[in-house]
Structure formats: structure tokens, C-alpha cells
N, C-alpha and C positions, 0 to 999 in steps of 0.2 A: 484786428482792425474794427473800429466802431463804425456803425452804419451812419450814412450822411444825415439821417434825421436827428442824430445826437450831436452834430457839430454846432458850435456856436456860430453866430452870424459872421463874426470876423474870420473864423476858420473857413466857413463856406465861401466867403468872398475871395479869400486868399487861394483856396483850392480851385475855385473857378478861374482865377487868373492864371494859375499854373497850367490848367488845361487849355485855355484859350490863347494865351500869348505866343507859345511856340507855333501853333497852327497859324495864327495871324502873321507871324514872321515869314511863313511860307507864302501866305496869300498876298503879301506885298509884291511878290513877283508877277502877279497877274498883269497882263494877259498870258505870260509864259506860265505853263503849268508844270510843277514838279512831277517826276515819274510817280506812277501809282504806288510803287513799293515804298518810296520815300514818304508819300502822304500817309499811307497805312501805318508805317512804322512810327511816324511822328505822332499821329493821333492816338495810336495804341499806347505808345510810350508816355505821352502826356497824360492820358487817362490813368495809367498806373502811377505816375508821378503825383498826380493830383490826389489820389487816394492814399498814397504813402510818400509824403514829401521828403522823407529822409532816405528814400530808396536811391541807390546809385543810378537807376535808370534815367534820372534827370540829367546826369552828365551826358549820357548817350543821346538823349533828345536834343540837348543844346549843341552837341558836336555834330549830330546829323543835320540839323538846320544850318548851322554855320558852315559845315562841309559842303552842303548842297549849294549854298550861296557862293562859296569860294570856288567851287567847280564851274560855276557860270562865268566867272571872270568879270563880273559886274563891278564897276567902280563908280556908278552914279550915286546920287544922294540917298537912294532907297536903302543902301547898306547901313546908313546911319540910323534909320528907323528900325531896321532889323536888330541892330545892336541894342537900342533902347528896349525893344520888346524882349529880347533874350535876357538882358540884365534884370529887367523887371520881373520876368518869370523866375529867375534865380532868387531874387530877393523875396518874392512871394512864397516860394517853396521853403526858404530858410525860415521865414517867420512862421509858416504853418507847421514846421517841424519842431518848434520850440516846446510843444506839449501835446497832450491829447486833444482830439478834435473838439471836445466839449469845453475846453479852456478858452476864455476870451484872450485875444492877443493884446498885450500891454502897449499902451500908446508910446511910452518912452522907448521900448524896444523897437517899435515900428519906425520911429523917427531915426533911431540909431542906424538901422539897416537901410532905410531910404537914403540917408546921408552917405553911407558907405557905397551904395549902388551908384549914387550921383558922382562920387569921387572916381569910381571905376570908369564912368562914362567920359570923364575929362580926357582920357587918353584916346578915345575913339576918333574924334576929329583930327587929332595929330596923326594917327596912323593912316586915316583915310586920305588926308592931304598928301602924306608921303607916298602912298600907293598911287594916287592920282598923278603925282609928279613923276614917279617911276614909270607909270603907264605911258606918259608922254615921251619918255626916253626909251620906250620899247623894251622894258624890263622883261625878264623871263616870265612864263605863265604862272609859276608858283609863288609870285611875289606877295599876293594878298594873304594866302594862308600862312606864309612865313611871317609877315608883319603881324598877323593876328596872334600867332604863337609867341612872338617877341613881346607883344603887349601883355599877353596873359602871364608870361614869365616875369615881366617887370612888376605886374600887379601882385603876383605871388611873393616875390622878393620884398616888395614894399609892405605887404601884410605881415610877413615874418619879421621884418625890421621894426614894425610899430606895435607888435603885440608884446605886452609886458609879461614877466614871469608871474605865475600864480602866487598869491600870498600864502606864506607859510604860517600856520597857526598852531 
């Protein structure tokens, strides 16, 4: 791993976002404060993820934040902000993982991944409205996590369906 002093400006910005965005997703809950263990694990995981954006710890960080919010049973508009923050953290980590820290991130690649992240976010309001409606119908407590998993599964299927075969040369 290269030291932060050798990171390009774009890599430094992206890694900073990877560190800050998951923590900010928890802070959206204020004045409710997540359990100390959740805070410590998210901060430590985000720090590791920022220094090694290709590390699978990023999945754990996203799952921990999303799981904490799901456990709260919150269906107000704050979860929309959390979704944006977590997708942005994922996009930033993806971009930062494209090469060594000293490499400048290409503008075309950035645009591509920002567009992909925005497309992912299109499903969020639909899922949120569905959960809000189900909450009004007094749906079971696990509805939000199930809806989140269904949206993630739909996104995975959509990504598999839209990825072409590698060119044979």
C-alpha cells in the first residue's frame, strides 16, 4: 500500500469520500445515536476501505450502516439521504480502486460510474414509497430489509443482463 502522500489529488478526494460518507450516513440519524460498537466498526471499516478501496471490508461497512438503519424501522425521508450517501461511497471506492493511488482518475471513467450510481438510485424512491405504503398497512417489521434486498437483487440482475461479453481478439 502506498502512503497517502503519494496519492494523486483525485485519489485523495475519492478516498476521503470513502471514509466520510458511511460515517455521515450514520450521523443522519442524529439526535438518535447508533450504538458505540456500530460507530467504532463503521469508522474503522471506512478507514480501512479508504486506504484499500478494493478490500471487501467496504461491503461490510455498507451492510453495517444499512443494517443499522433497517433495524431502526425508520421509514422517513432520511433513509433516502442515507441511500445516496452509501451509493456515493461505493462509487467513490470503485473509482479509487481502478489503479494505484498515484494515478489520476480519468474523467470519462468518473462520468461512467457516477451515471451508474445515479441509475442505481432510481430504484430507491420506488422501494421507499412501497415500504411507506406497507408501513401504513402495518406490514411485518422486516419489510424494509426485505425491500432493500429485493432492490439489490434487481440491480444485480440488471447489471448482469446489461454487461456484454468481453471481446475476443
